[in-house]
N, CA, C, O and CB atoms as a CASP TS submission, in Angstrom:
PFRMAT TS
TARGET T0000
AUTHOR 0000-0000-0000
METHOD Language model
MODEL 1
PARENT N/A
ATOM      1  N   MET     1      11.437 -34.268  -3.121  1.00  0.00           N
ATOM      2  CA  MET     1      11.558 -33.135  -3.914  1.00  0.00           C
ATOM      3  C   MET     1      12.141 -31.723  -3.106  1.00  0.00           C
ATOM      4  O   MET     1      12.961 -30.939  -3.584  1.00  0.00           O
ATOM      5  CB  MET     1      10.126 -32.929  -4.516  1.00  0.00           C
ATOM      6  N   LEU     2      11.507 -31.622  -1.789  1.00  0.00           N
ATOM      7  CA  LEU     2      12.164 -30.635  -1.120  1.00  0.00           C
ATOM      8  C   LEU     2      13.465 -30.675  -0.624  1.00  0.00           C
ATOM      9  O   LEU     2      13.993 -29.603  -0.330  1.00  0.00           O
ATOM     10  CB  LEU     2      11.534 -30.369  -0.245  1.00  0.00           C
ATOM     11  N   LEU     3      14.143 -31.828  -0.464  1.00  0.00           N
ATOM     12  CA  LEU     3      15.303 -32.033   0.206  1.00  0.00           C
ATOM     13  C   LEU     3      16.254 -31.619  -1.207  1.00  0.00           C
ATOM     14  O   LEU     3      17.352 -31.105  -0.994  1.00  0.00           O
ATOM     15  CB  LEU     3      15.440 -33.700   0.956  1.00  0.00           C
ATOM     16  N   ALA     4      15.848 -31.833  -2.533  1.00  0.00           N
ATOM     17  CA  ALA     4      16.448 -31.613  -3.624  1.00  0.00           C
ATOM     18  C   ALA     4      16.643 -30.124  -3.874  1.00  0.00           C
ATOM     19  O   ALA     4      17.610 -29.677  -4.490  1.00  0.00           O
ATOM     20  CB  ALA     4      15.769 -32.257  -4.605  1.00  0.00           C
ATOM     21  N   TYR     5      15.655 -29.375  -3.353  1.00  0.00           N
ATOM     22  CA  TYR     5      15.605 -27.708  -3.741  1.00  0.00           C
ATOM     23  C   TYR     5      16.347 -27.206  -2.432  1.00  0.00           C
ATOM     24  O   TYR     5      16.861 -26.094  -2.553  1.00  0.00           O
ATOM     25  CB  TYR     5      13.790 -26.902  -3.935  1.00  0.00           C
ATOM     26  N   ALA     6      16.455 -27.662  -1.528  1.00  0.00           N
ATOM     27  CA  ALA     6      17.387 -27.591  -0.356  1.00  0.00           C
ATOM     28  C   ALA     6      18.808 -27.527  -0.898  1.00  0.00           C
ATOM     29  O   ALA     6      19.592 -26.580  -0.829  1.00  0.00           O
ATOM     30  CB  ALA     6      17.214 -28.850   0.627  1.00  0.00           C
ATOM     31  N   PHE     7      18.971 -28.650  -1.417  1.00  0.00           N
ATOM     32  CA  PHE     7      20.401 -28.941  -1.579  1.00  0.00           C
ATOM     33  C   PHE     7      20.865 -28.005  -2.811  1.00  0.00           C
ATOM     34  O   PHE     7      21.930 -27.389  -2.778  1.00  0.00           O
ATOM     35  CB  PHE     7      20.666 -30.595  -1.863  1.00  0.00           C
ATOM     36  N   THR     8      20.077 -27.959  -3.772  1.00  0.00           N
ATOM     37  CA  THR     8      20.325 -26.823  -4.880  1.00  0.00           C
ATOM     38  C   THR     8      20.486 -25.470  -4.377  1.00  0.00           C
ATOM     39  O   THR     8      21.357 -24.746  -4.860  1.00  0.00           O
ATOM     40  CB  THR     8      19.173 -26.732  -5.870  1.00  0.00           C
ATOM     41  N   ILE     9      19.754 -25.087  -3.489  1.00  0.00           N
ATOM     42  CA  ILE     9      19.854 -23.414  -3.012  1.00  0.00           C
ATOM     43  C   ILE     9      21.071 -23.560  -2.162  1.00  0.00           C
ATOM     44  O   ILE     9      21.816 -22.581  -2.154  1.00  0.00           O
ATOM     45  CB  ILE     9      18.383 -22.673  -2.006  1.00  0.00           C
ATOM     46  N   PHE    10      21.444 -24.670  -1.391  1.00  0.00           N
ATOM     47  CA  PHE    10      22.760 -24.594  -0.558  1.00  0.00           C
ATOM     48  C   PHE    10      23.799 -24.474  -1.646  1.00  0.00           C
ATOM     49  O   PHE    10      24.663 -23.608  -1.511  1.00  0.00           O
ATOM     50  CB  PHE    10      23.052 -25.955   0.458  1.00  0.00           C
ATOM     51  N   LEU    11      23.805 -25.172  -2.599  1.00  0.00           N
ATOM     52  CA  LEU    11      25.090 -25.214  -3.565  1.00  0.00           C
ATOM     53  C   LEU    11      25.123 -23.780  -4.257  1.00  0.00           C
ATOM     54  O   LEU    11      26.211 -23.219  -4.388  1.00  0.00           O
ATOM     55  CB  LEU    11      24.979 -26.513  -4.815  1.00  0.00           C
ATOM     56  N   TYR    12      24.018 -23.214  -4.675  1.00  0.00           N
ATOM     57  CA  TYR    12      24.018 -21.716  -5.277  1.00  0.00           C
ATOM     58  C   TYR    12      24.548 -20.954  -3.934  1.00  0.00           C
ATOM     59  O   TYR    12      25.624 -20.356  -3.948  1.00  0.00           O
ATOM     60  CB  TYR    12      22.290 -21.093  -5.883  1.00  0.00           C
ATOM     61  N   ARG    13      23.863 -21.003  -2.973  1.00  0.00           N
ATOM     62  CA  ARG    13      24.511 -19.900  -1.728  1.00  0.00           C
ATOM     63  C   ARG    13      26.107 -20.192  -1.789  1.00  0.00           C
ATOM     64  O   ARG    13      26.868 -19.231  -1.669  1.00  0.00           O
ATOM     65  CB  ARG    13      23.843 -20.297   0.148  1.00  0.00           C
ATOM     66  N   LYS    14      26.554 -21.310  -1.947  1.00  0.00           N
ATOM     67  CA  LYS    14      28.178 -21.554  -1.640  1.00  0.00           C
ATOM     68  C   LYS    14      28.975 -21.173  -2.841  1.00  0.00           C
ATOM     69  O   LYS    14      29.996 -20.488  -2.767  1.00  0.00           O
ATOM     70  CB  LYS    14      28.566 -23.178  -1.292  1.00  0.00           C
ATOM     71  N   LEU    15      28.457 -21.656  -3.990  1.00  0.00           N
ATOM     72  CA  LEU    15      29.376 -21.604  -5.065  1.00  0.00           C
ATOM     73  C   LEU    15      29.446 -20.141  -5.767  1.00  0.00           C
ATOM     74  O   LEU    15      30.415 -19.697  -6.384  1.00  0.00           O
ATOM     75  CB  LEU    15      28.965 -22.699  -6.079  1.00  0.00           C
ATOM     76  N   PHE    16      28.102 -19.435  -5.518  1.00  0.00           N
ATOM     77  CA  PHE    16      28.250 -18.104  -6.352  1.00  0.00           C
ATOM     78  C   PHE    16      28.166 -16.976  -4.982  1.00  0.00           C
ATOM     79  O   PHE    16      28.173 -15.789  -5.310  1.00  0.00           O
ATOM     80  CB  PHE    16      26.768 -17.881  -7.729  1.00  0.00           C
ATOM     81  N   GLY    17      28.111 -17.197  -3.906  1.00  0.00           N
ATOM     82  CA  GLY    17      28.095 -16.430  -2.714  1.00  0.00           C
ATOM     83  C   GLY    17      26.752 -15.436  -2.854  1.00  0.00           C
ATOM     84  O   GLY    17      26.731 -14.235  -2.587  1.00  0.00           O
ATOM     85  N   ILE    18      25.676 -16.224  -3.327  1.00  0.00           N
ATOM     86  CA  ILE    18      24.362 -15.539  -3.147  1.00  0.00           C
ATOM     87  C   ILE    18      23.626 -15.966  -1.711  1.00  0.00           C
ATOM     88  O   ILE    18      23.849 -17.062  -1.198  1.00  0.00           O
ATOM     89  CB  ILE    18      23.397 -15.941  -4.442  1.00  0.00           C
ATOM     90  N   ASP    19      22.790 -15.055  -1.160  1.00  0.00           N
ATOM     91  CA  ASP    19      22.260 -15.196   0.184  1.00  0.00           C
ATOM     92  C   ASP    19      21.147 -14.940   0.043  1.00  0.00           C
ATOM     93  O   ASP    19      20.837 -14.336  -0.984  1.00  0.00           O
ATOM     94  CB  ASP    19      22.749 -14.499   1.195  1.00  0.00           C
ATOM     95  N   TRP    20      20.211 -15.263   0.922  1.00  0.00           N
ATOM     96  CA  TRP    20      18.774 -15.017   0.911  1.00  0.00           C
ATOM     97  C   TRP    20      18.501 -13.486   0.839  1.00  0.00           C
ATOM     98  O   TRP    20      17.483 -13.202   0.207  1.00  0.00           O
ATOM     99  CB  TRP    20      18.106 -15.648   2.185  1.00  0.00           C
ATOM    100  N   GLU    21      19.224 -12.408   1.375  1.00  0.00           N
ATOM    101  CA  GLU    21      19.275 -11.147   1.257  1.00  0.00           C
ATOM    102  C   GLU    21      19.204 -10.739  -0.311  1.00  0.00           C
ATOM    103  O   GLU    21      18.318  -9.997  -0.733  1.00  0.00           O
ATOM    104  CB  GLU    21      20.466 -10.702   1.974  1.00  0.00           C
ATOM    105  N   ASP    22      20.166 -11.263  -1.095  1.00  0.00           N
ATOM    106  CA  ASP    22      20.156 -10.956  -2.349  1.00  0.00           C
ATOM    107  C   ASP    22      18.886 -11.713  -3.335  1.00  0.00           C
ATOM    108  O   ASP    22      18.733 -11.225  -4.455  1.00  0.00           O
ATOM    109  CB  ASP    22      21.567 -11.293  -2.759  1.00  0.00           C
ATOM    110  N   LEU    23      18.320 -12.452  -3.082  1.00  0.00           N
ATOM    111  CA  LEU    23      17.315 -13.053  -3.772  1.00  0.00           C
ATOM    112  C   LEU    23      15.885 -12.282  -3.555  1.00  0.00           C
ATOM    113  O   LEU    23      15.179 -12.491  -2.569  1.00  0.00           O
ATOM    114  CB  LEU    23      17.283 -14.511  -3.329  1.00  0.00           C
ATOM    115  N   ARG    24      15.550 -11.372  -4.596  1.00  0.00           N
ATOM    116  CA  ARG    24      14.593 -10.250  -4.474  1.00  0.00           C
ATOM    117  C   ARG    24      13.685 -10.921  -5.417  1.00  0.00           C
ATOM    118  O   ARG    24      14.081 -11.607  -6.360  1.00  0.00           O
ATOM    119  CB  ARG    24      15.111  -8.660  -4.865  1.00  0.00           C
ATOM    120  N   ILE    25      12.378 -10.686  -5.111  1.00  0.00           N
ATOM    121  CA  ILE    25      10.994 -11.515  -5.787  1.00  0.00           C
ATOM    122  C   ILE    25      10.854 -10.644  -6.862  1.00  0.00           C
ATOM    123  O   ILE    25      10.955  -9.439  -6.632  1.00  0.00           O
ATOM    124  CB  ILE    25       9.421 -11.647  -4.820  1.00  0.00           C
ATOM    125  N   ALA    26      10.616 -11.073  -8.116  1.00  0.00           N
ATOM    126  CA  ALA    26      10.053 -10.039  -9.137  1.00  0.00           C
ATOM    127  C   ALA    26       8.684 -10.500  -9.478  1.00  0.00           C
ATOM    128  O   ALA    26       7.905  -9.587  -9.753  1.00  0.00           O
ATOM    129  CB  ALA    26      10.953  -9.906 -10.509  1.00  0.00           C
ATOM    130  N   TYR    27       8.271 -11.558  -9.516  1.00  0.00           N
ATOM    131  CA  TYR    27       6.667 -12.088  -9.569  1.00  0.00           C
ATOM    132  C   TYR    27       6.784 -13.419  -9.112  1.00  0.00           C
ATOM    133  O   TYR    27       7.773 -14.135  -9.268  1.00  0.00           O
ATOM    134  CB  TYR    27       5.875 -12.093 -11.126  1.00  0.00           C
ATOM    135  N   ILE    28       5.508 -13.784  -8.419  1.00  0.00           N
ATOM    136  CA  ILE    28       4.986 -15.011  -7.842  1.00  0.00           C
ATOM    137  C   ILE    28       3.966 -15.441  -8.822  1.00  0.00           C
ATOM    138  O   ILE    28       4.159 -16.336  -9.645  1.00  0.00           O
ATOM    139  CB  ILE    28       4.395 -14.835  -6.386  1.00  0.00           C
ATOM    140  N   SER    29       2.652 -14.628  -8.675  1.00  0.00           N
ATOM    141  CA  SER    29       1.525 -14.774  -9.401  1.00  0.00           C
ATOM    142  C   SER    29       0.633 -13.736  -9.309  1.00  0.00           C
ATOM    143  O   SER    29       0.669 -13.039  -8.295  1.00  0.00           O
ATOM    144  CB  SER    29       0.936 -15.855  -9.106  1.00  0.00           C
ATOM    145  N   ASP    30      -0.133 -13.510 -10.146  1.00  0.00           N
ATOM    146  CA  ASP    30      -1.098 -12.527 -10.021  1.00  0.00           C
ATOM    147  C   ASP    30      -1.769 -12.226  -8.641  1.00  0.00           C
ATOM    148  O   ASP    30      -1.887 -11.129  -8.096  1.00  0.00           O
ATOM    149  CB  ASP    30      -2.052 -12.857 -10.912  1.00  0.00           C
ATOM    150  N   GLU    31      -2.162 -13.399  -8.221  1.00  0.00           N
ATOM    151  CA  GLU    31      -2.709 -13.547  -6.788  1.00  0.00           C
ATOM    152  C   GLU    31      -1.881 -13.210  -5.556  1.00  0.00           C
ATOM    153  O   GLU    31      -2.436 -13.010  -4.476  1.00  0.00           O
ATOM    154  CB  GLU    31      -3.080 -14.896  -6.604  1.00  0.00           C
ATOM    155  N   HIS    32      -0.574 -13.145  -5.704  1.00  0.00           N
ATOM    156  CA  HIS    32       0.465 -12.803  -4.670  1.00  0.00           C
ATOM    157  C   HIS    32       1.253 -11.897  -5.047  1.00  0.00           C
ATOM    158  O   HIS    32       2.460 -12.097  -4.909  1.00  0.00           O
ATOM    159  CB  HIS    32       1.249 -13.801  -4.270  1.00  0.00           C
ATOM    160  N   ARG    33       0.860 -10.866  -5.529  1.00  0.00           N
ATOM    161  CA  ARG    33       1.732  -9.636  -5.681  1.00  0.00           C
ATOM    162  C   ARG    33       2.492  -8.926  -4.645  1.00  0.00           C
ATOM    163  O   ARG    33       3.545  -8.308  -4.802  1.00  0.00           O
ATOM    164  CB  ARG    33       1.011  -8.728  -6.144  1.00  0.00           C
ATOM    165  N   GLU    34       1.733  -9.116  -3.429  1.00  0.00           N
ATOM    166  CA  GLU    34       2.382  -8.622  -2.075  1.00  0.00           C
ATOM    167  C   GLU    34       3.866  -8.899  -1.705  1.00  0.00           C
ATOM    168  O   GLU    34       4.584  -8.133  -1.063  1.00  0.00           O
ATOM    169  CB  GLU    34       1.622  -9.223  -0.973  1.00  0.00           C
ATOM    170  N   PHE    35       4.223 -10.141  -2.219  1.00  0.00           N
ATOM    171  CA  PHE    35       5.703 -10.456  -2.423  1.00  0.00           C
ATOM    172  C   PHE    35       6.948  -9.819  -3.195  1.00  0.00           C
ATOM    173  O   PHE    35       8.156  -9.805  -2.960  1.00  0.00           O
ATOM    174  CB  PHE    35       5.654 -11.497  -2.899  1.00  0.00           C
ATOM    175  N   GLU    36       6.081  -9.252  -4.302  1.00  0.00           N
ATOM    176  CA  GLU    36       7.209  -8.495  -5.260  1.00  0.00           C
ATOM    177  C   GLU    36       7.915  -7.473  -4.619  1.00  0.00           C
ATOM    178  O   GLU    36       7.334  -6.682  -3.876  1.00  0.00           O
ATOM    179  CB  GLU    36       6.614  -7.802  -6.511  1.00  0.00           C
ATOM    180  N   GLY    37       9.099  -7.419  -4.834  1.00  0.00           N
ATOM    181  CA  GLY    37      10.053  -6.446  -4.636  1.00  0.00           C
ATOM    182  C   GLY    37      10.668  -6.733  -3.123  1.00  0.00           C
ATOM    183  O   GLY    37      11.346  -5.860  -2.582  1.00  0.00           O
ATOM    184  N   LYS    38      10.415  -7.933  -2.500  1.00  0.00           N
ATOM    185  CA  LYS    38      10.896  -8.035  -1.272  1.00  0.00           C
ATOM    186  C   LYS    38      11.968  -9.194  -1.352  1.00  0.00           C
ATOM    187  O   LYS    38      11.864  -9.928  -2.334  1.00  0.00           O
ATOM    188  CB  LYS    38       9.757  -8.254  -0.270  1.00  0.00           C
ATOM    189  N   THR    39      12.985  -9.460  -0.450  1.00  0.00           N
ATOM    190  CA  THR    39      13.574 -10.363  -0.603  1.00  0.00           C
ATOM    191  C   THR    39      13.268 -11.295   0.130  1.00  0.00           C
ATOM    192  O   THR    39      12.435 -11.081   1.010  1.00  0.00           O
ATOM    193  CB  THR    39      14.542 -10.149  -0.606  1.00  0.00           C
ATOM    194  N   VAL    40      13.822 -12.539  -0.009  1.00  0.00           N
ATOM    195  CA  VAL    40      13.323 -13.946   0.541  1.00  0.00           C
ATOM    196  C   VAL    40      13.551 -13.511   2.157  1.00  0.00           C
ATOM    197  O   VAL    40      12.655 -13.756   2.965  1.00  0.00           O
ATOM    198  CB  VAL    40      14.382 -15.524  -0.081  1.00  0.00           C
ATOM    199  N   GLN    41      14.617 -12.949   2.519  1.00  0.00           N
ATOM    200  CA  GLN    41      14.936 -12.876   3.900  1.00  0.00           C
ATOM    201  C   GLN    41      13.990 -11.907   4.614  1.00  0.00           C
ATOM    202  O   GLN    41      13.710 -11.987   5.810  1.00  0.00           O
ATOM    203  CB  GLN    41      16.377 -12.464   4.078  1.00  0.00           C
ATOM    204  N   GLU    42      13.531 -10.993   3.771  1.00  0.00           N
ATOM    205  CA  GLU    42      12.774  -9.881   4.329  1.00  0.00           C
ATOM    206  C   GLU    42      11.383 -10.898   4.683  1.00  0.00           C
ATOM    207  O   GLU    42      10.940 -11.078   5.818  1.00  0.00           O
ATOM    208  CB  GLU    42      12.534  -8.402   3.105  1.00  0.00           C
ATOM    209  N   LEU    43      10.861 -11.469   3.479  1.00  0.00           N
ATOM    210  CA  LEU    43       9.701 -12.078   4.056  1.00  0.00           C
ATOM    211  C   LEU    43       9.475 -13.388   4.816  1.00  0.00           C
ATOM    212  O   LEU    43       8.423 -13.782   5.320  1.00  0.00           O
ATOM    213  CB  LEU    43       8.993 -12.152   3.167  1.00  0.00           C
ATOM    214  N   ALA    44      10.824 -14.059   4.794  1.00  0.00           N
ATOM    215  CA  ALA    44      11.021 -14.799   6.078  1.00  0.00           C
ATOM    216  C   ALA    44      10.983 -14.275   7.400  1.00  0.00           C
ATOM    217  O   ALA    44      10.346 -14.911   8.240  1.00  0.00           O
ATOM    218  CB  ALA    44      12.116 -15.322   6.049  1.00  0.00           C
ATOM    219  N   ASP    45      11.537 -13.259   7.713  1.00  0.00           N
ATOM    220  CA  ASP    45      11.539 -12.478   8.816  1.00  0.00           C
ATOM    221  C   ASP    45       9.978 -11.991   9.260  1.00  0.00           C
ATOM    222  O   ASP    45       9.546 -11.956  10.413  1.00  0.00           O
ATOM    223  CB  ASP    45      12.495 -11.294   8.489  1.00  0.00           C
ATOM    224  N   GLN    46       9.334 -11.665   8.158  1.00  0.00           N
ATOM    225  CA  GLN    46       7.982 -10.873   8.581  1.00  0.00           C
ATOM    226  C   GLN    46       6.967 -12.132   8.783  1.00  0.00           C
ATOM    227  O   GLN    46       5.930 -12.013   9.434  1.00  0.00           O
ATOM    228  CB  GLN    46       7.360  -9.651   7.251  1.00  0.00           C
ATOM    229  N   ALA    47       7.401 -13.459   8.106  1.00  0.00           N
ATOM    230  CA  ALA    47       6.385 -14.341   8.692  1.00  0.00           C
ATOM    231  C   ALA    47       6.835 -15.480   9.910  1.00  0.00           C
ATOM    232  O   ALA    47       6.247 -16.455  10.376  1.00  0.00           O
ATOM    233  CB  ALA    47       5.803 -15.100   7.460  1.00  0.00           C
ATOM    234  N   LYS    48       7.995 -14.941  10.149  1.00  0.00           N
ATOM    235  CA  LYS    48       8.846 -15.570  11.293  1.00  0.00           C
ATOM    236  C   LYS    48       9.007 -17.095  10.957  1.00  0.00           C
ATOM    237  O   LYS    48       8.658 -18.015  11.697  1.00  0.00           O
ATOM    238  CB  LYS    48       8.102 -15.376  12.823  1.00  0.00           C
ATOM    239  N   MET    49       9.583 -17.212   9.743  1.00  0.00           N
ATOM    240  CA  MET    49       9.861 -18.608   9.213  1.00  0.00           C
ATOM    241  C   MET    49      11.530 -18.547   8.973  1.00  0.00           C
ATOM    242  O   MET    49      12.265 -17.587   9.207  1.00  0.00           O
ATOM    243  CB  MET    49       8.902 -18.957   7.675  1.00  0.00           C
ATOM    244  N   GLU    50      11.837 -19.647   8.524  1.00  0.00           N
ATOM    245  CA  GLU    50      13.129 -20.053   8.007  1.00  0.00           C
ATOM    246  C   GLU    50      13.092 -19.639   6.697  1.00  0.00           C
ATOM    247  O   GLU    50      12.093 -19.905   6.029  1.00  0.00           O
ATOM    248  CB  GLU    50      13.448 -21.506   8.118  1.00  0.00           C
ATOM    249  N   PRO    51      14.490 -18.716   5.961  1.00  0.00           N
ATOM    250  CA  PRO    51      14.452 -18.375   4.728  1.00  0.00           C
ATOM    251  C   PRO    51      14.315 -19.623   3.850  1.00  0.00           C
ATOM    252  O   PRO    51      13.933 -19.512   2.685  1.00  0.00           O
ATOM    253  CB  PRO    51      15.577 -17.586   4.447  1.00  0.00           C
ATOM    254  N   LEU    52      14.566 -20.601   4.296  1.00  0.00           N
ATOM    255  CA  LEU    52      14.495 -21.866   3.079  1.00  0.00           C
ATOM    256  C   LEU    52      12.925 -22.144   3.095  1.00  0.00           C
ATOM    257  O   LEU    52      12.293 -22.074   2.042  1.00  0.00           O
ATOM    258  CB  LEU    52      15.513 -23.548   3.524  1.00  0.00           C
ATOM    259  N   ASP    53      12.363 -22.430   4.188  1.00  0.00           N
ATOM    260  CA  ASP    53      10.947 -22.533   4.084  1.00  0.00           C
ATOM    261  C   ASP    53      10.136 -21.410   3.276  1.00  0.00           C
ATOM    262  O   ASP    53       9.362 -21.694   2.361  1.00  0.00           O
ATOM    263  CB  ASP    53      10.466 -22.580   5.435  1.00  0.00           C
ATOM    264  N   MET    54      10.374 -20.222   3.674  1.00  0.00           N
ATOM    265  CA  MET    54       9.977 -19.151   2.753  1.00  0.00           C
ATOM    266  C   MET    54      10.111 -19.369   1.535  1.00  0.00           C
ATOM    267  O   MET    54       9.092 -19.350   0.846  1.00  0.00           O
ATOM    268  CB  MET    54      10.556 -18.072   2.921  1.00  0.00           C
ATOM    269  N   TYR    55      11.319 -19.622   0.953  1.00  0.00           N
ATOM    270  CA  TYR    55      11.557 -19.975  -0.556  1.00  0.00           C
ATOM    271  C   TYR    55      10.870 -21.045  -1.067  1.00  0.00           C
ATOM    272  O   TYR    55      10.362 -21.045  -2.188  1.00  0.00           O
ATOM    273  CB  TYR    55      12.899 -20.271  -0.848  1.00  0.00           C
ATOM    274  N   LEU    56      10.823 -22.192  -0.091  1.00  0.00           N
ATOM    275  CA  LEU    56       9.858 -23.291  -0.849  1.00  0.00           C
ATOM    276  C   LEU    56       8.604 -22.956  -0.749  1.00  0.00           C
ATOM    277  O   LEU    56       7.925 -23.471  -1.638  1.00  0.00           O
ATOM    278  CB  LEU    56       9.903 -24.706  -0.342  1.00  0.00           C
ATOM    279  N   LYS    57       7.898 -22.152   0.140  1.00  0.00           N
ATOM    280  CA  LYS    57       6.684 -21.703  -0.199  1.00  0.00           C
ATOM    281  C   LYS    57       6.131 -20.814  -0.963  1.00  0.00           C
ATOM    282  O   LYS    57       4.935 -20.715  -1.238  1.00  0.00           O
ATOM    283  CB  LYS    57       6.319 -21.497   0.506  1.00  0.00           C
ATOM    284  N   LEU    58       7.294 -19.944  -1.425  1.00  0.00           N
ATOM    285  CA  LEU    58       7.226 -19.147  -2.563  1.00  0.00           C
ATOM    286  C   LEU    58       7.211 -20.026  -4.382  1.00  0.00           C
ATOM    287  O   LEU    58       6.638 -19.680  -5.416  1.00  0.00           O
ATOM    288  CB  LEU    58       8.622 -18.156  -2.269  1.00  0.00           C
ATOM    289  N   VAL    59       8.032 -21.120  -4.108  1.00  0.00           N
ATOM    290  CA  VAL    59       8.153 -21.775  -5.120  1.00  0.00           C
ATOM    291  C   VAL    59       6.740 -22.614  -5.458  1.00  0.00           C
ATOM    292  O   VAL    59       6.302 -22.841  -6.586  1.00  0.00           O
ATOM    293  CB  VAL    59       9.352 -22.550  -4.913  1.00  0.00           C
ATOM    294  N   GLU    60       6.161 -23.003  -4.214  1.00  0.00           N
ATOM    295  CA  GLU    60       4.837 -23.552  -4.363  1.00  0.00           C
ATOM    296  C   GLU    60       3.792 -22.885  -4.759  1.00  0.00           C
ATOM    297  O   GLU    60       2.963 -23.389  -5.516  1.00  0.00           O
ATOM    298  CB  GLU    60       4.465 -24.010  -3.385  1.00  0.00           C
ATOM    299  N   LEU    61       3.705 -21.737  -4.325  1.00  0.00           N
ATOM    300  CA  LEU    61       2.530 -20.581  -4.777  1.00  0.00           C
ATOM    301  C   LEU    61       2.840 -20.050  -5.968  1.00  0.00           C
ATOM    302  O   LEU    61       1.873 -19.379  -6.331  1.00  0.00           O
ATOM    303  CB  LEU    61       2.358 -19.313  -3.817  1.00  0.00           C
ATOM    304  N   SER    62       3.724 -20.014  -6.775  1.00  0.00           N
ATOM    305  CA  SER    62       3.976 -19.823  -8.009  1.00  0.00           C
ATOM    306  C   SER    62       3.940 -20.755  -8.787  1.00  0.00           C
ATOM    307  O   SER    62       3.978 -20.435  -9.975  1.00  0.00           O
ATOM    308  CB  SER    62       4.895 -19.351  -8.157  1.00  0.00           C
ATOM    309  N   ASP    63       3.872 -21.963  -8.519  1.00  0.00           N
ATOM    310  CA  ASP    63       3.731 -23.183  -9.079  1.00  0.00           C
ATOM    311  C   ASP    63       4.875 -23.555  -9.980  1.00  0.00           C
ATOM    312  O   ASP    63       4.760 -24.152 -11.051  1.00  0.00           O
ATOM    313  CB  ASP    63       2.512 -23.228  -9.755  1.00  0.00           C
ATOM    314  N   ARG    64       5.996 -23.134  -9.426  1.00  0.00           N
ATOM    315  CA  ARG    64       7.502 -23.104 -10.100  1.00  0.00           C
ATOM    316  C   ARG    64       7.582 -22.184 -11.241  1.00  0.00           C
ATOM    317  O   ARG    64       8.406 -22.311 -12.146  1.00  0.00           O
ATOM    318  CB  ARG    64       7.973 -24.553 -10.671  1.00  0.00           C
ATOM    319  N   LYS    65       6.752 -21.308 -11.175  1.00  0.00           N
ATOM    320  CA  LYS    65       6.907 -20.332 -12.635  1.00  0.00           C
ATOM    321  C   LYS    65       7.286 -18.936 -11.779  1.00  0.00           C
ATOM    322  O   LYS    65       7.429 -18.053 -12.624  1.00  0.00           O
ATOM    323  CB  LYS    65       5.115 -20.132 -13.838  1.00  0.00           C
ATOM    324  N   GLY    66       7.473 -18.471 -10.623  1.00  0.00           N
ATOM    325  CA  GLY    66       7.903 -17.276  -9.995  1.00  0.00           C
ATOM    326  C   GLY    66       9.453 -17.022 -10.625  1.00  0.00           C
ATOM    327  O   GLY    66      10.197 -17.920 -11.020  1.00  0.00           O
ATOM    328  N   THR    67       9.765 -15.520 -10.620  1.00  0.00           N
ATOM    329  CA  THR    67      10.789 -15.140 -10.915  1.00  0.00           C
ATOM    330  C   THR    67      11.571 -14.074  -9.788  1.00  0.00           C
ATOM    331  O   THR    67      11.009 -13.087  -9.313  1.00  0.00           O
ATOM    332  CB  THR    67      10.514 -14.694 -12.155  1.00  0.00           C
ATOM    333  N   ILE    68      12.754 -14.423  -9.522  1.00  0.00           N
ATOM    334  CA  ILE    68      13.460 -13.549  -8.601  1.00  0.00           C
ATOM    335  C   ILE    68      14.702 -12.807  -9.288  1.00  0.00           C
ATOM    336  O   ILE    68      15.398 -12.032  -8.632  1.00  0.00           O
ATOM    337  CB  ILE    68      13.936 -14.401  -7.379  1.00  0.00           C
TER
END
């Protein structure tokens, strides 16, 4: 499943020219409001993680219901 997410994100990034700095978090969950308003790249840098790993963490935290 993670490989499928990684591949999908790779395609979006290449096809649409969207990068991690462009993906701003609007909502993850009521318990994780600290992510709102930050980009995936900012969050990855703060956590010392790769952006893809941070994105996948956010997907998991949001139970696949988060918005960017």
